[in-house]
C-alpha positions as CSV (number, residue, x, y, z in Angstrom):
1,X,0.0,0.0,0.0
2,X,1.2,3.5,-0.8
3,X,2.7,5.6,2.1
4,X,1.1,8.6,3.7
5,X,2.4,11.9,2.3
6,X,2.9,14.8,4.7
7,X,3.4,18.1,3.0
8,X,5.6,20.4,5.1
9,X,8.5,19.7,7.4
10,X,7.7,22.1,10.2
11,X,7.1,20.9,13.8
12,X,3.5,19.8,13.0
13,X,4.4,17.8,9.9
14,X,7.4,16.2,11.5
15,X,5.4,15.3,14.6
16,X,2.7,13.7,12.5
17,X,5.4,11.7,10.5
18,X,6.9,10.5,13.8
19,X,3.6,9.5,15.2
20,X,2.6,7.6,12.1
21,X,6.0,5.9,12.1
22,X,5.3,4.7,15.7
23,X,2.2,3.0,14.2
24,X,4.3,1.3,11.5
25,X,2.9,3.5,8.7
26,X,5.4,4.5,6.0
27,X,5.6,8.2,5.4
28,X,7.0,10.6,2.8
29,X,7.5,14.2,3.9
30,X,7.7,16.7,1.1
31,X,9.7,19.7,2.1
32,X,10.1,22.9,0.0
33,X,13.5,23.7,1.6
34,X,16.5,23.3,-0.6
35,X,19.0,20.4,-0.1
36,X,21.4,20.9,2.8
37,X,19.2,23.2,4.8
38,X,17.5,20.5,6.9
39,X,17.3,21.8,10.5
40,X,19.0,25.1,9.5
41,X,16.0,26.9,7.8
42,X,15.1,29.1,10.8
43,X,17.4,29.5,13.8
44,X,15.8,32.7,15.1
45,X,15.7,32.9,18.8
46,X,12.8,35.3,18.6
47,X,10.7,32.5,17.2
48,X,9.8,30.1,20.0
49,X,7.2,27.5,21.0
50,X,5.3,27.3,24.3
51,X,3.9,23.8,24.9
52,X,1.6,22.7,27.6
53,X,2.8,19.9,29.8
54,X,0.6,17.3,28.1
55,X,1.8,18.3,24.7
56,X,5.4,18.1,25.8
57,X,4.7,14.7,27.2
58,X,3.4,13.6,23.7
59,X,6.7,14.6,22.2
60,X,8.6,12.7,24.8
61,X,6.5,9.5,24.2
62,X,7.3,9.8,20.5
63,X,11.0,9.9,21.4
64,X,11.6,13.6,20.8
65,X,14.1,14.9,23.3
66,X,12.4,18.1,24.4
67,X,13.5,17.9,28.1
68,X,16.5,20.1,27.5
69,X,14.2,23.1,27.0
70,X,13.3,25.4,29.8
71,X,10.3,24.4,31.9
72,X,8.9,27.4,33.7
73,X,8.7,27.3,37.5
74,X,6.1,30.0,37.8
75,X,4.4,33.0,36.3
76,X,4.8,36.5,37.8
77,X,2.6,39.5,37.0
78,X,4.0,42.9,37.8
79,X,2.1,46.2,37.8
80,X,2.8,49.7,39.1
81,X,0.4,49.6,42.1
82,X,0.8,49.1,45.8
83,X,-1.7,46.4,46.0
84,X,-0.8,42.7,45.5
85,X,-3.2,39.9,44.7
86,X,-2.2,36.2,44.9
87,X,-3.8,33.3,42.9
88,X,-3.0,30.0,44.5
89,X,-1.5,27.4,42.2
90,X,-4.1,25.3,40.5
91,X,-6.9,27.3,42.2
92,X,-10.1,27.8,40.2
93,X,-10.1,30.8,37.9
94,X,-11.2,34.0,39.7
95,X,-10.3,32.8,43.2
96,X,-8.2,35.8,44.1
97,X,-7.2,36.8,47.6
98,X,-5.9,40.4,47.8
99,X,-3.6,41.7,50.4
100,X,-2.2,45.2,51.1
101,X,1.6,45.1,50.7
102,X,4.3,47.7,50.3
103,X,5.5,46.5,46.9
104,X,4.3,46.6,43.3
105,X,4.0,42.9,42.5
106,X,1.0,40.7,41.6
107,X,2.0,37.1,41.8
108,X,0.5,34.3,39.7
109,X,1.2,30.6,39.8
110,X,0.2,27.9,37.3
111,X,0.4,26.6,33.9
112,X,0.9,28.8,30.9
113,X,-0.2,28.9,27.3
114,X,1.6,30.1,24.2
115,X,1.7,33.9,23.5
116,X,1.3,33.5,19.7
117,X,3.2,32.1,16.8
118,X,5.9,34.2,15.1
119,X,4.3,35.1,11.7
120,X,7.0,35.7,9.3
121,X,10.4,37.4,9.6
122,X,9.7,41.1,9.9
123,X,12.8,41.5,12.0
124,X,15.1,44.5,12.2
125,X,18.2,44.0,10.2
126,X,17.6,40.4,9.3
127,X,17.7,37.2,11.3
128,X,20.4,38.4,13.6
129,X,18.6,41.6,14.6
130,X,21.2,44.4,14.9
131,X,23.9,42.7,16.9
132,X,27.5,43.3,16.4
133,X,30.5,41.0,17.0
134,X,29.7,39.2,20.3
135,X,26.2,40.6,20.3
136,X,24.8,44.0,21.1
137,X,25.6,45.3,24.6
138,X,24.0,48.3,26.0
139,X,26.6,51.0,26.8
140,X,27.3,51.5,30.5
141,X,24.5,49.1,31.5
142,X,26.1,47.1,34.3
143,X,25.3,47.0,38.0
144,X,23.6,45.2,40.8
145,X,20.6,43.1,39.9
146,X,19.2,43.2,43.4
147,X,16.4,41.1,44.8
148,X,13.0,40.6,43.1
149,X,10.6,43.4,43.5
150,X,9.2,42.7,46.9
151,X,8.7,39.4,48.8
152,X,6.9,36.4,47.6
153,X,8.9,34.3,45.1
154,X,6.9,32.0,42.8
155,X,9.4,29.1,42.9
156,X,7.8,26.6,45.3
157,X,5.3,25.1,43.0
158,X,5.3,21.5,44.2
159,X,5.1,18.6,41.7
160,X,2.7,20.4,39.4
161,X,4.0,20.2,35.8
162,X,5.1,23.4,34.1
163,X,5.0,24.5,30.4
164,X,7.9,23.9,28.1
165,X,9.4,27.0,26.3
166,X,12.0,26.4,23.7
167,X,13.2,27.9,20.4
168,X,11.2,26.5,17.5
169,X,14.3,25.6,15.5
170,X,15.5,23.4,18.5
171,X,12.1,21.6,18.4
172,X,12.5,21.0,14.7
173,X,16.0,19.8,15.2
174,X,15.0,17.2,17.8
175,X,12.1,16.0,15.7
176,X,14.4,15.4,12.8
177,X,16.8,13.6,15.0
178,X,14.0,11.3,16.2
179,X,13.0,10.7,12.6
180,X,16.6,9.8,11.7
181,X,16.1,6.3,13.1
182,X,12.9,5.6,11.2
183,X,13.6,3.5,8.1
184,X,10.0,4.0,6.8
185,X,10.1,7.8,6.9
186,X,11.6,9.7,3.9
187,X,12.1,13.4,3.9
188,X,12.4,14.8,0.4
189,X,13.6,18.4,0.1
190,X,13.2,20.9,-2.7
191,X,9.7,19.5,-3.5
192,X,7.0,22.0,-4.0
193,X,3.5,20.8,-4.5
194,X,1.9,21.9,-7.8
195,X,-0.9,19.4,-8.5
196,X,-3.2,17.2,-6.4
197,X,-5.6,14.5,-7.7
198,X,-7.6,12.0,-5.8
199,X,-9.3,8.7,-6.7
200,X,-11.0,5.9,-4.8
201,X,-7.7,4.3,-3.8
202,X,-5.3,7.1,-3.2
203,X,-3.8,10.5,-4.0
204,X,-1.5,11.6,-6.8
205,X,0.6,14.7,-6.5
206,X,3.1,16.5,-8.7
207,X,6.0,18.4,-7.4
208,X,8.6,20.8,-8.9
209,X,12.2,21.5,-8.0
210,X,15.3,19.3,-8.0
211,X,13.1,16.4,-6.8
212,X,10.2,17.3,-9.0
213,X,8.3,14.2,-9.9
214,X,4.9,12.4,-9.5
215,X,4.1,10.9,-6.1
216,X,1.5,8.4,-5.0
217,X,0.0,8.3,-1.5
218,X,-2.7,6.4,0.3
219,X,-3.5,9.6,2.2
220,X,-2.1,13.1,2.2
221,X,-1.9,15.7,5.0
222,X,-1.2,19.4,4.4
223,X,1.0,20.7,7.2
224,X,2.4,23.5,5.0
225,X,1.6,26.5,7.1
226,X,-0.6,29.6,6.8
227,X,-0.1,30.0,3.1
228,X,-0.9,26.3,2.5
229,X,-0.7,25.1,-1.1
230,X,-2.6,22.0,-0.1
231,X,-5.5,24.1,1.3
232,X,-5.6,26.1,-1.9
233,X,-5.5,23.0,-4.2
234,X,-8.4,21.5,-2.2
235,X,-10.4,24.8,-2.5
236,X,-10.9,25.0,1.3
237,X,-12.0,28.5,2.4
238,X,-10.0,30.1,5.2
239,X,-12.1,32.9,6.7
240,X,-11.2,34.9,9.7
241,X,-9.6,38.2,10.9
242,X,-6.2,39.6,10.0
243,X,-3.8,41.3,12.5
244,X,-5.9,40.8,15.5
245,X,-2.9,41.8,17.6
246,X,0.7,42.9,16.8
247,X,3.8,42.4,18.9
248,X,7.4,43.5,18.8
249,X,9.8,40.7,19.9
250,X,13.3,40.7,21.2
251,X,15.5,37.7,22.3
252,X,18.3,38.7,24.6
253,X,20.7,37.2,27.1
254,X,20.6,38.9,30.5
255,X,20.3,38.0,34.1
256,X,16.8,38.8,35.4
257,X,15.5,38.6,39.0
258,X,13.2,35.7,38.2
259,X,15.2,32.7,36.9
260,X,12.9,30.2,35.4
261,X,9.8,32.3,35.7
262,X,7.7,33.9,33.1
263,X,6.8,37.6,33.7
264,X,3.8,39.6,32.5
265,X,4.2,43.4,33.2
266,X,0.9,45.3,33.2
267,X,1.2,49.0,32.5
268,X,4.9,49.4,31.8
269,X,6.2,53.0,31.0
270,X,5.7,52.4,27.3
271,X,2.8,50.5,25.9
272,X,0.1,48.3,27.5
273,X,2.0,45.2,28.5
274,X,5.3,43.3,28.1
275,X,6.0,39.6,28.7
276,X,9.3,37.9,29.3
277,X,9.8,34.1,29.0
278,X,12.9,32.2,29.8
279,X,14.8,30.1,27.2
280,X,17.9,27.9,27.7
281,X,21.4,29.3,28.3
282,X,20.2,32.5,30.1
283,X,18.2,33.8,27.0
284,X,14.9,35.5,27.4
285,X,12.1,36.3,24.9
286,X,10.4,39.6,25.4
287,X,7.1,40.6,23.7
288,X,5.5,44.0,23.6
289,X,1.9,44.5,22.6
290,X,1.9,47.2,19.9
291,X,-0.8,49.8,19.1
292,X,-3.4,48.6,16.7
293,X,-2.7,51.5,14.3
294,X,-0.1,49.5,12.4
295,X,2.7,52.1,12.9
296,X,6.2,50.8,12.2
297,X,8.5,50.0,15.1
298,X,12.0,51.5,14.6
299,X,15.2,49.9,16.0
300,X,15.6,52.9,18.3
301,X,12.0,52.5,19.6
302,X,12.6,48.8,20.3
303,X,15.9,49.6,22.1
304,X,14.0,52.1,24.3
305,X,11.5,49.4,25.2
306,X,14.2,46.9,26.1
307,X,16.0,49.5,28.3
308,X,12.8,50.5,30.0
309,X,11.8,47.0,30.9
310,X,15.2,45.9,32.2
311,X,15.7,49.1,34.3
312,X,12.3,48.7,35.8
313,X,12.8,45.0,36.7
314,X,16.4,45.2,37.8
315,X,16.7,48.7,39.3
316,X,19.0,49.8,36.5
317,X,19.8,48.6,33.1
318,X,22.1,45.5,33.4
319,X,24.5,44.3,30.8
320,X,22.7,42.3,28.1
321,X,23.2,40.9,24.6
322,X,20.5,41.5,22.1
323,X,20.4,38.4,19.9
324,X,17.3,38.7,17.7
325,X,14.3,41.0,17.1
326,X,11.2,40.9,15.1
327,X,7.6,42.1,14.7
328,X,4.7,39.6,14.2
329,X,1.0,39.9,13.8
330,X,-1.6,37.4,15.2
331,X,-4.3,36.3,12.8
332,X,-7.5,34.4,13.7
333,X,-8.5,32.1,10.8
334,X,-10.3,28.7,10.6
335,X,-10.5,26.5,7.5
336,X,-14.0,25.5,6.6
337,X,-13.0,21.9,5.7
338,X,-10.2,20.0,7.3
339,X,-10.9,16.8,5.3
340,X,-11.5,16.4,1.6
341,X,-11.6,12.7,0.6
342,X,-8.2,11.3,1.4
343,X,-6.6,14.7,2.0
344,X,-6.4,16.5,5.3
345,X,-5.2,19.8,6.8
346,X,-3.4,20.3,10.1
347,X,-1.6,23.0,12.0
348,X,-1.4,26.5,10.5
349,X,-2.8,25.2,7.3
350,X,-6.1,24.6,9.1
351,X,-6.1,27.3,11.8
352,X,-4.4,30.5,13.0
353,X,-4.6,31.8,16.5
354,X,-2.4,33.3,19.2
355,X,-4.1,36.3,20.9
356,X,-4.2,36.5,24.7
357,X,-2.0,33.5,25.2
358,X,-3.8,31.0,23.0
359,X,-1.3,28.6,21.4
360,X,-1.1,28.0,17.7
361,X,1.7,25.5,17.6
362,X,0.5,23.6,20.6
363,X,-2.9,23.2,18.9
364,X,-1.2,22.1,15.7
365,X,0.6,19.3,17.6
366,X,-2.7,18.3,19.0
367,X,-4.0,18.0,15.5
368,X,-1.1,15.6,14.7
369,X,-1.9,13.4,17.7
370,X,-5.6,13.2,16.9
371,X,-5.1,12.4,13.3
372,X,-2.2,9.9,13.6
373,X,-4.0,7.0,15.2
374,X,-7.0,7.4,12.9
375,X,-4.8,7.4,9.7
376,X,-2.9,4.4,11.1
377,X,-6.0,2.4,11.7
378,X,-7.2,3.3,8.2
379,X,-3.9,2.4,6.6
380,X,-3.6,-1.0,8.3
381,X,-7.2,-2.2,8.5
382,X,-9.4,0.3,6.6
383,X,-11.6,2.9,8.2
384,X,-15.1,4.2,8.0
385,X,-15.9,7.7,6.9
386,X,-17.1,8.3,10.5
387,X,-13.6,7.7,11.9
388,X,-11.9,9.9,9.3
389,X,-14.5,12.7,9.6
390,X,-14.1,12.7,13.4
391,X,-10.7,14.4,13.0
392,X,-12.4,17.5,11.7
393,X,-15.4,17.2,14.0
394,X,-13.2,17.0,17.1
395,X,-10.2,19.2,16.3
396,X,-12.1,22.0,14.5
397,X,-14.5,22.4,17.3
398,X,-11.7,22.5,19.9
399,X,-9.8,25.2,18.0
400,X,-13.1,27.1,17.3
401,X,-13.8,27.1,21.0
402,X,-10.4,28.7,21.6
403,X,-11.1,31.4,19.0
404,X,-14.6,32.1,20.3
405,X,-13.2,32.6,23.8
406,X,-10.5,34.9,22.6
407,X,-13.0,37.0,20.5
408,X,-15.2,37.3,23.6
409,X,-12.3,38.3,25.8
410,X,-10.5,40.7,23.6
411,X,-13.0,43.6,23.8
412,X,-12.8,43.5,27.6
413,X,-9.1,43.2,27.8
414,X,-8.1,45.5,25.0
415,X,-11.1,47.8,24.5
416,X,-12.0,51.1,26.2
417,X,-13.9,49.1,28.8
418,X,-10.8,47.1,29.7
419,X,-7.5,47.9,31.4
420,X,-7.5,51.5,30.2
421,X,-10.8,52.2,32.0
422,X,-9.5,50.3,35.0
423,X,-6.3,52.2,35.1
424,X,-8.2,55.5,34.7
425,X,-10.7,54.8,37.5
426,X,-8.3,52.8,39.7
427,X,-11.0,50.5,41.1
428,X,-9.0,47.8,43.0
429,X,-11.6,45.0,42.6
430,X,-12.0,45.7,38.8
431,X,-8.2,45.8,38.4
432,X,-7.8,42.5,40.1
433,X,-10.5,40.9,38.0
434,X,-9.0,42.2,34.9
435,X,-5.5,40.9,35.9
436,X,-7.0,37.5,36.5
437,X,-8.8,37.5,33.2
438,X,-5.6,38.4,31.3
439,X,-3.2,36.2,33.2
440,X,-5.6,33.2,32.9
441,X,-5.1,33.5,29.2
442,X,-1.4,33.3,29.5
443,X,-1.6,30.5,32.1
444,X,-3.8,28.3,29.9
445,X,-6.8,28.5,32.3
446,X,-10.3,29.9,32.3
447,X,-12.1,30.4,29.0
448,X,-8.9,30.7,27.0
449,X,-7.3,27.5,28.3
450,X,-10.1,25.2,29.4
451,X,-9.1,21.5,28.8
452,X,-10.4,20.3,25.6
453,X,-13.2,17.6,25.7
454,X,-14.9,15.9,22.7
455,X,-18.4,16.2,24.0
456,X,-20.0,15.9,20.6
457,X,-17.6,13.4,19.0
458,X,-19.0,10.9,16.5
459,X,-16.7,8.3,18.1
460,X,-19.0,7.6,21.0
461,X,-21.8,5.1,21.4
462,X,-25.1,6.5,20.1
463,X,-26.5,6.1,23.7
464,X,-24.8,5.6,27.0
465,X,-24.1,1.9,27.3
466,X,-26.0,-0.1,29.9
467,X,-24.0,-0.1,33.1
468,X,-22.3,3.3,32.5
469,X,-21.1,5.0,35.6
470,X,-19.8,8.4,36.4
471,X,-16.1,8.9,37.3
472,X,-13.9,11.9,37.8
473,X,-13.4,12.3,34.1
474,X,-16.3,13.2,31.8
475,X,-16.8,11.0,28.8
476,X,-14.9,12.7,25.9
477,X,-12.4,14.3,28.2
478,X,-8.7,13.4,28.7
479,X,-8.1,10.7,31.3
480,X,-6.1,11.4,34.5
481,X,-2.6,10.0,34.6
482,X,-2.6,7.2,37.2
483,X,-0.2,4.3,37.9
484,X,-1.1,1.1,36.0
485,X,0.0,-2.5,35.8
486,X,0.0,-4.6,32.6
487,X,-0.9,-8.3,32.7
488,X,2.8,-9.1,32.1
489,X,3.6,-7.4,35.5
490,X,5.2,-4.2,34.1
491,X,4.3,-1.1,36.0
492,X,4.0,2.4,34.4
493,X,1.8,5.4,34.2
494,X,-1.4,5.4,32.2
495,X,-0.3,8.3,29.9
496,X,2.9,6.3,29.0
497,X,0.7,3.7,27.4
498,X,-1.0,6.2,25.1
499,X,-0.3,6.4,21.4
500,X,-0.7,2.7,20.6
501,X,-3.8,0.5,21.1
502,X,-7.2,1.1,22.7
503,X,-6.8,0.9,26.5
504,X,-9.1,-1.0,28.8
505,X,-8.4,-0.2,32.4
506,X,-9.8,-2.1,35.4
507,X,-10.0,-0.3,38.7
508,X,-9.0,-3.1,41.2
509,X,-7.9,-1.9,44.6
510,X,-5.5,-4.4,46.3
511,X,-3.6,-5.6,43.2
512,X,-0.5,-3.8,44.4
513,X,-0.6,-6.0,47.5
514,X,-1.1,-9.4,46.0
515,X,1.3,-11.1,43.7
516,X,0.4,-11.0,40.0
517,X,0.0,-14.7,39.7
518,X,-2.9,-14.5,42.2
519,X,-4.9,-11.6,40.8
520,X,-4.3,-12.4,37.2
521,X,-6.6,-15.4,37.3
522,X,-9.0,-14.3,39.9
523,X,-12.1,-12.2,40.1
524,X,-13.1,-10.2,37.0
525,X,-9.7,-10.6,35.2
526,X,-10.3,-13.8,33.2
527,X,-13.7,-12.6,31.8
528,X,-12.3,-9.1,31.1
529,X,-9.2,-10.5,29.4
530,X,-11.4,-12.6,27.2
531,X,-13.6,-9.7,26.3
532,X,-10.7,-7.5,25.5
533,X,-9.2,-10.2,23.2
534,X,-12.5,-10.3,21.3
535,X,-12.8,-6.5,20.6
536,X,-12.9,-5.3,16.9
537,X,-9.6,-3.5,17.2
538,X,-6.4,-4.1,19.1
539,X,-6.6,-3.3,22.7
540,X,-4.4,-3.5,25.8
541,X,-5.7,-4.5,29.3
542,X,-4.3,-2.5,32.2
543,X,-5.1,-2.6,36.0
544,X,-5.0,0.3,38.4
545,X,-5.3,0.6,42.2
546,X,-7.6,3.6,41.9
547,X,-9.0,6.3,39.6
548,X,-10.5,9.6,40.7
549,X,-14.2,9.2,41.3
550,X,-14.3,5.5,40.3
551,X,-15.5,2.6,42.4
552,X,-13.8,-0.8,42.5
553,X,-14.4,-3.0,39.4
554,X,-15.0,0.1,37.2
555,X,-13.8,-0.6,33.6
556,X,-12.5,2.5,31.7
557,X,-12.3,2.5,27.9
558,X,-9.6,4.9,26.7
559,X,-8.8,6.0,23.1
560,X,-5.2,5.8,21.9
561,X,-5.0,9.6,22.3
562,X,-6.1,9.5,25.9
563,X,-9.8,10.5,25.8
564,X,-12.4,8.5,27.7
565,X,-14.9,6.6,25.6
566,X,-16.9,5.1,28.5
567,X,-16.8,4.0,32.1
568,X,-18.6,0.7,32.8
569,X,-19.6,-1.0,36.1
570,X,-17.9,-4.4,35.9
571,X,-17.3,-6.6,32.9
572,X,-19.9,-6.2,30.3
573,X,-18.6,-7.8,27.1
574,X,-21.4,-6.6,24.7
575,X,-21.2,-3.0,26.0
576,X,-17.4,-3.1,25.9
577,X,-17.5,-4.3,22.3
578,X,-20.0,-1.5,21.4
579,X,-17.7,1.1,22.9
580,X,-14.7,-0.2,21.0
581,X,-16.7,-0.3,17.8
582,X,-17.8,3.3,18.3
583,X,-14.2,4.4,19.0
584,X,-13.2,3.1,15.6
585,X,-16.1,4.8,13.9
586,X,-18.2,1.7,13.3
587,X,-17.8,-0.8,10.5
588,X,-14.6,-0.3,8.5
589,X,-14.1,-0.3,4.8
590,X,-11.1,-2.7,4.3
591,X,-8.2,-1.7,2.2
592,X,-6.0,-3.9,0.1
593,X,-3.4,-3.9,2.9
594,X,-5.8,-4.9,5.6
595,X,-6.7,-8.4,4.3
596,X,-3.7,-10.1,5.8
597,X,-4.0,-8.1,9.1
598,X,-7.7,-8.6,9.6
599,X,-7.2,-11.7,11.7
600,X,-5.1,-9.7,14.3
601,X,-7.7,-6.9,14.4
602,X,-10.4,-9.0,16.1
603,X,-13.6,-8.4,14.1
604,X,-16.1,-10.7,15.9
605,X,-19.7,-9.7,16.2
606,X,-20.8,-8.3,19.6
607,X,-22.8,-11.5,20.4
608,X,-19.8,-13.7,19.5
609,X,-17.5,-11.6,21.6
610,X,-19.8,-11.9,24.6
611,X,-20.1,-15.6,24.1
612,X,-16.3,-16.0,23.9
613,X,-15.8,-14.0,27.0
614,X,-18.4,-15.9,29.0
615,X,-16.9,-19.2,27.9
616,X,-13.3,-18.2,28.7
617,X,-14.5,-16.9,32.0
618,X,-16.2,-20.1,32.9
619,X,-13.2,-22.2,31.9
620,X,-10.9,-20.0,34.0
621,X,-13.2,-20.3,37.0
622,X,-13.4,-24.0,36.6
623,X,-9.6,-24.3,36.4
624,X,-9.2,-22.4,39.7
């Protein structure tokens, strides 16, 4: 069977290729970049990625070494007022307790979201900014850094995971390194797509360049960015808004009073806000919100902003090296169609977002995770239209929810009724509420960062199965990471088992006390093991001591990407089969490559699966 073609070798395209390779699907990546430029196409420090902990965990499961990047230890919000408000780590949005203190600091703790993708170069003086030999150093700018502004460091955050912030070129480099060991992944450079045709069995594309030729694919995914050629060839509309927000960006090396912490400064001397995020090797990325009038930012104006921020934070302007600069605009756009036959869109080719902390690249990597296991199932065993359509249904709705939340929030935060009015009237409670609203966006909380849940997914049973129970995770939401044990005795975390088969998890308190040879053949395990072996797609049986909100003997059905399909009370083979069948989109349409693999994919009818499970369970009980 023909490979899957991925158009575009950015982080989303490379992540999708790596995920498909983990499912033993051959992939051809078509890259426009010329030969010899692999991993060297964009080394700008001002272009960075902010990944939520669960997205960083996805990359690590795929074998991408992202752990060398900076993980934030906290988020600090500064403003020029004498009142300080604290938001407890992981506290519900809006739960603010204010105190009167003699310093000008508002402390926030928690997760963080992306502050927008870097849209095109737009830098001052090219990729290197306006640095000289050894970098730009402010004249006469040395001195004592002093202590952070006032008491109350945000470093003691316990075991709560923090976001990952790293240069985008470093992420691309690590993805390419991970793909280097994959024999079935081929990256072809200097290949620009010019023609795309589909038929009932695959996709034919033409490319030009040194590797211009005709390619054949089983499926094709356009991960070729905001100006996607694939999207244009498919005729998919891309409506939305242009330049929702504009930012000036600077990457510099300096010592700031908050190592490992991200900073949001409200009401700095120039402009409305400035953020600073740490990068490896003592580098920081600073972003200034620009006026909406579209005026150009001169190098002198940007230097003045840098000096103002550093002097305010450090007491005086410290020595610093200016490494890179740029200006980027945030656009909000959403493609009408993400699937057209055997062709799909992902990442910036399908959506653009980034205002108020929403995360474009992070969402693109979520696209890759959602699509990979579905394409793998289709490639190996065939797939129904319901399964393939579910990619657009789930991911488009998730991104649309982010965009709607940003559109609702922007008028309050940026308009005349927002911070400007608060600053003018100086109403403490309104100021605090505004700060919470804004920082929640950057922290990945509240309306702008609510965890995604596929509440209207087509990959769910038409009606709740008999015996369904409520647990701490809603159906369609991501499961909690708990310790699990496999039947072979290996112990790991639940999230470490994602990205492969369907997972069936039995909540069985006490299994950690008894030896495996005792509980493996006792109680519900024999019947459950038989039911799992009879499912219509490959599944893995796991056992956990406990799960939030779940009673003993609850059975959880979890998709390969970690979303809960159902929670059942006890072993119910027919209902379990129905859940697995719904998770694969119902009856499949076999492909030519699936005939030899169909025996390993299960495929028994629900009644046969139930009978097999009952028989196996009876035999196991008799043997005991």
